C-alpha positions as CSV (number, residue, x, y, z in Angstrom):
1,M,108.4,101.4,99.2
2,R,111.9,100.8,100.8
3,R,114.3,98.4,98.8
4,F,115.3,94.7,100.4
5,Q,118.1,92.4,100.0
6,C,118.7,88.9,100.4
7,T,121.5,87.7,102.6
8,C,123.2,86.9,99.3
9,G,123.3,90.2,98.4
10,E,120.5,90.3,95.7
11,P,117.4,92.6,95.8
12,I,114.2,91.0,96.9
13,F,110.8,92.5,97.0
14,F,107.7,93.1,99.1
15,D,105.9,90.4,97.6
16,N,108.4,88.2,97.2
17,H,108.0,84.6,98.7
18,Q,111.4,83.3,97.9
19,C,114.5,84.7,96.4
20,L,115.0,84.9,93.1
21,N,118.8,84.3,93.1
22,C,119.5,81.9,95.9
23,G,116.0,80.1,96.4
24,A,115.9,81.4,100.1
25,R,112.5,81.6,101.7
26,V,111.9,85.2,102.4
27,G,108.9,87.0,104.2
28,F,108.1,90.6,105.7
29,D,108.6,90.6,109.3
30,P,106.1,93.7,110.4
31,E,108.1,93.8,113.5
32,S,111.1,95.3,111.9
33,M,109.6,96.4,109.0
34,T,111.8,94.4,106.4
35,M,112.3,91.4,104.5
36,L,113.6,88.6,105.8
37,P,115.2,85.2,105.0
38,L,113.7,82.3,107.1
39,E,116.4,79.6,106.9
40,G,118.5,79.4,110.3
41,R,115.8,81.3,112.1
42,S,113.6,79.6,115.1
43,D,111.9,83.1,115.9
44,L,109.7,83.6,112.6
45,T,107.6,81.4,110.5
46,Y,104.8,82.4,108.0
47,C,101.1,83.1,108.3
48,N,99.1,80.4,107.9
49,N,97.8,81.8,104.9
50,H,101.0,81.3,103.0
51,D,99.7,77.6,102.6
52,H,97.0,79.5,100.3
53,G,100.0,81.3,98.7
54,V,98.3,84.7,99.6
55,C,100.7,85.8,102.1
56,N,104.2,86.2,102.7
57,W,104.1,88.0,106.4
58,L,105.9,86.8,109.4
59,R,104.7,85.8,112.6
60,P,106.2,84.6,115.9
61,P,106.2,80.5,115.9
62,A,104.8,80.4,119.6
63,S,102.1,82.8,118.9
64,A,98.9,81.8,119.9
65,E,97.8,83.4,116.3
66,S,98.0,81.4,113.5
67,L,97.5,84.6,111.2
68,C,100.1,87.3,111.0
69,R,99.4,90.9,112.1
70,A,97.9,91.9,108.0
71,C,95.4,88.7,108.0
72,H,94.3,89.2,111.6
73,F,92.6,92.4,110.1
74,N,90.4,90.3,108.1
75,R,86.8,89.2,108.8
76,T,85.6,87.8,105.7
77,I,87.9,86.2,102.9
78,P,86.4,85.4,99.6
79,N,84.7,82.3,98.8
80,L,87.4,80.2,97.6
81,A,85.1,77.5,96.2
82,L,84.4,79.8,93.4
83,P,86.5,79.7,90.4
84,H,89.4,82.3,90.4
85,N,88.9,83.5,94.1
86,T,92.2,82.2,95.3
87,E,94.0,84.5,92.6
88,R,91.5,87.5,93.7
89,W,92.2,86.8,97.3
90,A,95.8,86.9,96.5
91,A,95.8,90.5,94.5
92,L,93.8,91.5,97.5
93,E,96.0,91.0,100.0
94,R,98.9,92.3,98.0
95,A,97.1,95.7,98.0
96,K,96.2,95.5,101.4
97,K,99.5,94.9,102.7
98,R,101.1,97.6,100.5
99,L,98.3,100.0,102.4
100,L,99.2,98.6,105.9
101,Y,102.7,99.0,105.0
102,S,102.3,102.6,104.2
103,L,99.8,103.3,107.5
104,Y,102.7,101.6,109.8
105,R,105.3,103.7,108.0
106,L,103.5,106.6,108.8
107,E,103.2,105.7,112.4
108,L,99.5,105.7,112.5
109,P,97.3,104.1,114.8
110,M,96.3,100.4,113.9
111,T,94.2,98.4,116.0
112,D,92.5,95.6,114.4
113,G,88.5,95.0,115.1
114,W,88.8,92.1,117.5
115,Q,91.3,93.9,119.8
116,D,89.3,97.1,119.7
117,P,85.3,96.6,118.6
118,G,84.7,100.3,118.9
119,Q,87.6,102.0,117.0
120,G,89.2,98.8,115.4
121,L,89.6,98.1,111.6
122,L,88.6,94.9,109.9
123,F,88.1,93.7,106.2
124,D,85.4,92.4,104.3
125,F,86.5,90.7,100.8
126,L,82.8,89.8,99.7
127,D,81.7,88.6,96.4
128,D,78.2,89.3,94.6
129,A,75.5,88.0,91.6
130,R,78.4,89.5,89.2
131,T,81.1,86.7,90.2
132,Q,78.5,84.2,91.2
133,P,75.2,84.8,90.1
134,E,73.8,80.9,91.1
135,S,75.5,81.8,94.9
136,Y,74.5,85.3,95.5
137,P,71.2,85.8,93.2
138,D,70.1,89.5,93.8
139,T,73.3,90.6,95.7
140,F,75.3,93.7,94.5
141,I,78.1,94.7,97.0
142,T,79.7,98.0,96.6
143,S,83.0,98.6,98.4
144,G,83.0,101.2,101.1
145,F,83.3,101.8,104.9
146,A,81.0,101.4,107.8
147,G,80.9,100.6,111.3
148,G,85.0,99.9,111.2
149,V,84.8,97.5,108.3
150,I,86.2,98.4,104.9
151,T,84.4,96.3,102.3
152,I,86.0,95.5,99.1
153,N,83.9,93.7,96.5
154,V,86.0,90.8,95.2
155,L,85.6,91.7,91.6
156,E,87.8,94.5,91.9
157,A,90.5,92.4,92.1
158,D,89.9,91.4,88.5
159,D,91.6,93.2,85.9
160,V,89.1,93.0,83.2
161,A,86.3,93.9,85.4
162,R,87.9,97.0,87.0
163,T,89.1,98.3,83.9
164,T,85.4,97.9,82.4
165,A,84.0,100.0,85.2
166,Q,86.9,102.7,85.1
167,A,85.5,103.1,81.4
168,E,82.0,103.1,82.3
169,L,82.3,105.7,84.9
170,R,85.0,108.0,82.9
171,E,87.5,107.5,85.5
172,R,91.1,108.8,84.9
173,Y,92.2,106.2,87.5
174,R,91.0,103.2,89.2
175,T,93.4,100.5,90.9
176,L,92.9,98.0,93.6
177,L,95.3,99.9,95.7
178,G,93.7,102.9,95.3
179,H,90.2,101.6,96.7
180,F,92.1,100.6,100.1
181,R,93.9,103.7,100.2
182,H,90.5,105.8,99.7
183,E,88.4,103.5,102.2
184,S,91.3,103.9,104.8
185,G,90.5,107.6,104.4
186,H,87.1,107.0,105.9
187,Y,88.4,105.0,108.5
188,F,90.6,107.5,109.8
189,W,88.1,110.1,109.7
190,S,86.1,108.4,111.9
191,L,88.7,108.5,114.3
192,L,88.9,112.4,113.7
193,S,85.2,113.2,113.6
194,E,84.9,114.2,117.1
195,D,88.0,116.3,117.3
196,E,86.5,120.0,117.2
197,K,89.8,121.5,115.9
198,A,89.8,118.9,113.1
199,T,86.2,119.4,112.3
200,G,86.3,122.9,112.4
201,M,89.2,123.0,109.5
202,F,87.5,120.4,107.6
203,A,84.7,122.4,107.1
204,D,86.6,125.0,105.6
205,L,88.7,123.4,103.2
206,F,86.2,120.5,102.4
207,G,82.6,121.6,103.3
208,D,79.9,120.5,105.6
209,A,80.8,116.6,106.2
210,S,76.9,115.9,107.4
211,A,75.4,117.0,104.0
212,E,73.2,114.6,102.9
213,Y,75.2,111.7,101.7
214,R,72.9,109.5,99.1
215,Q,71.6,112.7,97.7
216,S,74.8,114.2,97.0
217,L,76.2,110.9,95.3
218,E,72.7,111.1,93.2
219,H,73.3,114.2,92.3
220,Y,76.8,113.9,90.9
221,Y,76.1,110.4,89.1
222,D,73.2,112.0,87.5
223,K,74.7,115.6,86.5
224,G,78.5,114.9,86.9
225,P,81.2,117.0,88.5
226,P,81.0,120.8,87.8
227,A,82.7,122.7,85.1
228,D,85.5,124.0,87.4
229,W,86.1,120.7,89.0
230,E,89.9,120.3,88.6
231,Q,90.5,123.5,90.4
232,R,89.1,122.8,93.4
233,Y,89.6,118.8,93.7
234,I,91.9,116.1,93.3
235,S,89.6,113.9,91.1
236,A,86.0,114.3,89.7
237,Y,84.7,111.9,92.2
238,A,85.9,114.0,95.4
239,S,83.5,116.7,94.2
240,S,80.2,114.2,94.9
241,H,80.2,114.9,98.8
242,P,82.7,116.7,101.3
243,L,83.6,112.9,102.9
244,E,84.6,111.9,99.5
245,D,86.6,114.7,98.7
246,W,88.5,114.1,102.0
247,A,89.1,110.3,101.2
248,E,90.2,111.2,97.9
249,T,92.7,113.9,99.1
250,W,93.8,111.0,101.9
251,S,94.1,108.5,99.2
252,H,96.2,110.5,96.7
253,Y,98.3,111.9,100.1
254,L,99.3,108.2,100.4
255,L,100.1,107.5,96.6
256,M,102.2,110.5,96.9
257,H,104.3,109.2,100.0
258,D,104.4,105.9,98.8
259,A,105.8,106.7,95.5
260,L,108.2,109.5,96.9
261,E,109.6,106.7,99.2
262,T,110.4,104.5,96.3
263,A,111.7,107.2,94.7
264,H,114.4,107.9,97.5
265,A,115.0,104.0,97.6
266,H,116.0,104.4,93.9
267,G,118.4,107.3,94.3
268,L,115.8,110.0,92.3
269,I,115.2,112.2,95.1
270,D,117.6,112.8,98.2
271,T,115.4,113.1,101.2
272,P,113.0,110.8,102.3
273,P,109.6,111.9,102.5
274,L,109.6,111.1,106.3
275,A,112.5,113.2,106.9
276,S,111.2,116.2,104.8
277,A,108.7,119.2,105.2
278,F,105.5,119.3,103.6
279,V,106.2,121.9,101.0
280,E,109.6,120.1,100.3
281,R,107.3,116.9,99.4
282,I,105.1,118.5,96.8
283,S,108.3,120.2,95.3
284,Q,109.8,116.5,95.3
285,W,106.5,115.3,93.6
286,Q,106.2,117.6,91.0
287,V,109.7,116.9,89.5
288,V,109.0,113.2,90.0
289,S,105.6,112.5,88.8
290,V,106.4,114.8,85.4
291,G,109.2,112.0,84.9
292,L,107.0,109.1,85.6
293,N,104.8,110.3,83.0
294,E,107.4,111.1,80.8
295,M,109.0,107.5,81.2
296,N,105.2,106.0,80.7
297,Q,105.1,108.1,77.5
298,S,108.3,106.9,76.1
299,V,107.2,103.2,76.5
300,G,104.1,103.7,74.8
301,R,101.9,104.0,78.0
302,E,99.3,106.7,79.2
303,D,100.1,108.9,82.0
304,A,100.8,107.1,85.4
305,Y,99.9,110.4,87.1
306,P,96.7,112.2,85.7
307,F,96.1,114.5,88.1
308,V,96.7,118.2,88.6
309,I,97.6,119.5,92.2
310,S,95.7,123.0,92.0
311,V,96.4,125.5,95.1
312,Q,93.2,124.4,96.8
313,V,94.1,120.6,96.4
314,R,97.6,121.4,97.7
315,N,95.9,123.4,101.0
316,K,93.7,119.9,101.2
317,L,97.0,117.9,101.3
318,A,98.5,119.8,103.7
319,Y,95.1,119.4,106.0
320,V,95.6,115.5,105.6
321,D,99.5,116.1,106.5
322,A,98.7,117.9,109.7
323,M,95.7,115.3,110.5
324,I,98.2,112.6,110.2
325,S,100.4,114.2,112.9
326,R,97.3,115.0,114.9
327,L,96.0,111.0,114.5
328,R,99.6,109.9,115.9
329,T,98.6,111.5,119.3
330,L,95.6,108.9,119.6
331,Q,97.9,106.0,120.3
C-alpha cells in the first residue's frame, strides 16, 4: 500500500474517513488511485454506503450510480437486521477494497458482473445457520467462487470464529484478506482457462486442472497433505487440488506484491515492485519477510510470514507473474 497525505501535511490511511489531525473528511478516489480530502470539492462525493460506515470510496456526484466502483461489485450484502452484521460488513468491505486496490494497481481487467454477465465479477456476502440459526436453519455457506461470483461467509469477518476455524483446520495462516485474494485467483483462472498456452504451462507446474475436485478435497481432508508438501506447495491446502494450488499461489503473489509496495512506501526497499523484475522482487521479499518475522518475534508475536518459498513454489510464482502480464492483454 502506498502512503497518502492530507492537505494539512499529516499522513492519512487507506481506510480513513477523516484526517486524524485536522478533521478533514477524506476518501479514496479510484480514478486517481489516491486518498483525497473532500472539503472544497464539487466533483466528488462519498459512496452511498458511507451512510452505513462501511465505505470511504468516492464517486462523481452527477453519476447515475449511487455506489462507488468498489461497492458496485456487490451482489449480496450481509443481512443488516442481524446483530453485529454491520461491523462484519465493514470488515468485509475493508478486505475487499484492499484486494481491488491491488488488482487495479496490477492493471488487471476488472469488470463487474452487472456490466459483463459473462466475464465480470460479483461478490456475495452470505449468512448461514452459524450466524443466525433462526433465520437460516440447516444452511451452511462455504466461501468459494462459481459462475463469476465470489462468495464469502459473513462469519469469516468475525475474528473469533475465523481463529477457531484456523485452529480446527490446523492452518498456519487464515485472514479475511487472504480469502479474498484466494478466491480472486479462481476468478482470474476462469478468464485464462480457455487460453491454450496458459493451460499448457499450468499442467506442467500445477497438474491436471480437470482432476475430480470433490474427490480430491475429500482425500485431502481425510489423509492430509503429502509429507513433502513444503517442497512443492506454498501451503498444505495447495496440495488438495491443482486449482487450489493455483489459487493459493496467486493469493501469495498478491500478498508479496502488496507487502513490497508497503515496504517501498516506508523506505525499506529502493525499488517499487511494479518497477522491478520478478527475480528482484523475490530477493527483496526474502529480506523483507525475514525482517518482518523478526520484528513480530521482538514484540512477542508469532511469525507474520510462516511460509517457505521452495524452488518449485518460486517457479509457480513466476508463472503467476507471467499470467498477470497475459491478463493485461485481455482488456
